[in-house]
N, C-alpha and C positions, 0 to 999 in steps of 0.2 A: 602254970601249966605251959610247957613249950609248944609252939605251932609245929604242925606236922610238915615235914620236907615235902611231902607229895603234893600236898595242898598248895604249898608257895609255888611249886613248879607249875601247877595247873593255872595259877593266876597270871604267872609271867607268860604263859603260852597264849592265854586269852588276850592280854594286853598286845601282844604282838600281832596276833591276828587281827584285832580291832585297828591297829594302825595301818596295817597293809590294806584293809578295806577302805579306811580314810583316803590313803593315797591314791587307790584305784578310782575312787569317786571324784577325786580332784582331777586326775588325768583325763577322765571321760568328759568333765565339764569342760576342761581346756580344749580337748579335741573338738567338741561339739562347737565350742566358740570360734576355734580356728576355721572348721569348715563353713559355718555362717559367713564369716569375714570373707572367706575365699569365694563363697558364692556371691556375695555382695560385689566384690571386685569384678568378677566375671560378668555380673550383671551390668556393671557400669560400662565394661568393655564391650559387651554384646550390643550392637546397633539397635535403636529402639525400633519397635514394630516388626523385628524379625524374631520369631520365637524359636526358628531353629538355628540361630546364630550365623545365618549366612551374610556375606559382605552386602553392605548398604551402599548408599551414594557417597561421593568423595567428600571428605571432611570440609574442603575448601568450597564445596557447593552443597551446603546443607539444605537449601530450598529446591533442588532438584532442577536448576536452569541449566544444567551442563548441555543438554542435547540442543537447546535452542541457541546457547552461545556458541557452539561448535558449528550450527548450521549457519549462523551470522557470519563467523569467521570464514567458513568455507565459501560463502558467497561473495566477500569482499575481493578477493583475488581475481575472480571472473569479472567483476566489474572493472577492475583496474586494467585487466588484459584488454577488455573491449575498449576501454577508453585510450588506451595506447595504441591499439591497433587502428582506431578513428584518427588519432593524431598522425600516426605514420602514413595512413592513406592521404590524409590532407597535405602532410609535408612532401610526399612523393608528386602529388598533382602540382603542387606549387613549384617544385624543382623542375618538373617537366615544363610547365609554363615558362619559367625564367630561362631555361636551356633554349627553348625555341626563340625567345626574345632576343637572347645573345646571338643565336646564329643569324636572325635576320639582320641584327645591327651590325654583325661582322660583314655580312654580305652587302649592306648599304655602303659601309665603309670603303669595302673594296671596289665597289662600283664608282664611288666618288673619287678614289684614288686614280682609277683608271681614266675617268672623265678628265680629272685636272692634268693628268699626263697628257692626254690628246690635246687639251686646251693649250698646254705649254708648247707642245711640239707644233701645233698648227700656228701659235703666235710667233714662233721663231721662223717658221717656214714661210709665212705670208705676212710678216711684219712690214715689208716694203711694199706690199700690194698698192696701199694707198698712194704713196709718193711715187710708184712707177707710172700709174694713171696719170698722175700730174705732170711727170716729165716726158710723157710721149708726145704731146704738143710741141714741147720745146725741140724735140729731136726732129719732128716733121718740118718746123721752121727753119732749123739749121740745114737740113737736106735742101729744102727749096731755095734757100739764099746761096748755098754752095752751087746748085745747078744754075741758078740766075748768074753767078759771077764767071762760070765757065762758058756762057753763051757767047756767040761772036758779037752780037750787038749789046753787050753787058753795059748796064747804066751804073757807074760807081756810086752815085748819090743813092740809087734805088736799093744798092746792096748794103750800104751803110744804114739806110733807114730800117731795112729789113733786119740786120744785125742788132740794132738797138731795140726793135720790137722784140726779137727773141731774147735778149737781156732782160727785159722788163718782165716777161713771162717767167723767166726762171726766178726772178727776184720775188715774183708773187708765189711761186712754189715754195721758195724758201720761207717766205713769211707765213705761208699756210702751215707749214710743218715745223713752226718755231726754229728755224735756223737762222742764226743771227750772225751778221758780219762782224768781224773786228778789223777796224782801220784806224789805228791810235795816232793819228799825225798830230803833232803838238801836244799830246798828253803825256802825263808823267808815265814813266816807264813802270809796268807791272809784270813781275816775274811769273805770276800765275797765268797770264793771258799772252805774254810777249816773249819772244826770244831774241836777245840781242845778238846780231851779227857782227857789228862793229861799233866803236866809239869814236867820235871825232868832236874837236873843238869847232863849234859853229858859232859865228857871230850872231848874235841877237836871240840865241836859244839859250834857256836856262839849263843848268846842268841836270843831268838825269831826265831828260825830255826826250820824247821820241822825235827824232828830226825827219825821218822819211820810213815808209813802208814798203819793203821789197816784196813781201807776199802777204796777202791779207789771211786773217785767220777767221775761225767760225766755231760757233757753239751751237749745240743742240739742247733746247731746254735749259740753257743757262750752263750746260756742262760742256767743257772744253773739247772740241773735235780736233782742231788743228790750231796751234799758236801762231800769232802774227810774227813774220820775220821783220825786225826793224833794225834801224840805225839810231844809236842813242848819243845825245850830246854831252860832251863832258863839262 
């Protein structure tokens, strides 16, 4: 007996509907699994403790120390500024003190320079004050000797004695002021202290020896003031 065509067609329709229901069920399961996974992911991304999903603390500060750390950072610059201001005040005070010292030192140096100039000027101006006081008695003695020589009853011997005393007084003045006489008779010629006026052959005199002194020389503190004018033997 041959199967009915209508019956075979109904079976095919039923199988097709069953396959569609199976596909629909699989899609539903996949969709639910996808939604669950998406919820889990969102739960991971949502900060803990915030049920409404609002922004929580910074991930770099999970323990919530951000405020305290910011306050500490905000306080450090104030401390540094205060220290710098204290250092600046101290430096300004030290600079002011050093400036005052410099001004006083410059004033002292200027006063010393002026005093030194005044001392040098006075020394030049009154350098001969001592020797002048020593020469005044010599001048008085010469004036008295000249007056005695001009008198009508002048005594030559007394005039000679007075002149000799005056010369001794002058020699004492020279000695007191380190003025030395150069009278190199019979000494070897010394061009540093002697000036040769002439040279002659003199019997009994060695060559290059001072035969006579035409004018005496003098030194002051061993420094030549005037050379002695001499005649030198050949």
